[in-house]
N, C-alpha and C positions, 0 to 999 in steps of 0.2 A: 832202707835208703839205697842199699846196693842194688836191690832189685829194680827200683825205679830208675836209677842211673843207667843200669844195663838196658832196660826197656827203652829209655830215651835214646841211648846210643844205637840200639837196634832200629828204632824208628828213623833216626837220622841216616843210618846206613841204608835202610830201605828206600828212603827218599833220594839219596845220592845214586843208588843203583837205578831207580826209576828214571831219574834225570839223565843218567848215562844212556839208558835204553832209548829214551826220547831223542837224545842227540844222535845216536847211531841211526835211528830210524830216519831222522831228518837228513842226515848225511847221505844215506842211501837214496832217499827221494830226490835230493838235489843232484846227485850223480846221475840218476835216471833221467831227470829233466834235462841236464846238460847233454847227455847222450842223445836224447830224443831231438833236441834242438839241432845238434850237429848232423844227425841223420836227415832231418827235414831240409837243412841247408844243402846237403849233398844232393838230395833228390831234386831240389829246386834248380840247382846248378846244371844238372843233366837233363832236366825236363825242357822240351821245346816249348816256346810260347805258342799260344793258339794260332791256328792258321789265319784267322781273321786279322790278328795283330800283325802278322808277317805281311799280309796283303796291304794293310794300311801303311806300313812302313815303305813298301815298294812304291805304292802310289804317291806317297809324300816325296820320295826321292825323285821320281819321274817329274812330278810337278815342279820341284825346285830346279831341276835341270832345264825344263821348258821355260820357266820364268827367267832363269839366268841367261838362256839363249836369247829370249826375247829382249831382255835388257841390253845384251850385247848388240843385237841388231839395231835397237833404238839409238844406242850411243854412236854406233858407226854411221847411221843415217844422219844424225845431228852433226857429227864431225864432217861428213861429206857436204852437207848444206853450208856449214860454216866455211869450209874450204872454198866452195864455189862462190859464196858471197865475197870472200876475201879476194879471190882471183878477179871477180867483176869490179871490185873497188879499185884494185891496182890498175886494171885496164882502163877504167874511167879516169883515174888520176893521170895516167900516162897520156891519154887522149886529150885531156884538158891542157896539160903542159905542152903537148905538140901543137895544139890549136893556138895557145897563147904565143908560142914562138912564131907561128905562121902570121899571126896578126901583127906582131912586132916588126916582122921583116917587110910588112906591107904587101903581103901576098894574098 
């Protein structure tokens, strides 16, 4: 009975040691994976984007500036037209009032 107890204890001890070895192996693997991910992130941070992507960005910025300039020109043109129409309306109103006074004076 002692022998079987001792062998069972040895088996359990062997299982525990094997489990510890597996744990250590997994810890090393996870540490290597974390290190690899950190290294890849550093490389991505220092790597320039492809030249094609840079050109696309520059083209988009220029297009947005042209569109915004065009919008500004259109808004200014519309405001100038509105101002001109307002001025003509005020002149027409003043002319009608002057004409009405002239008619009332009998002239």
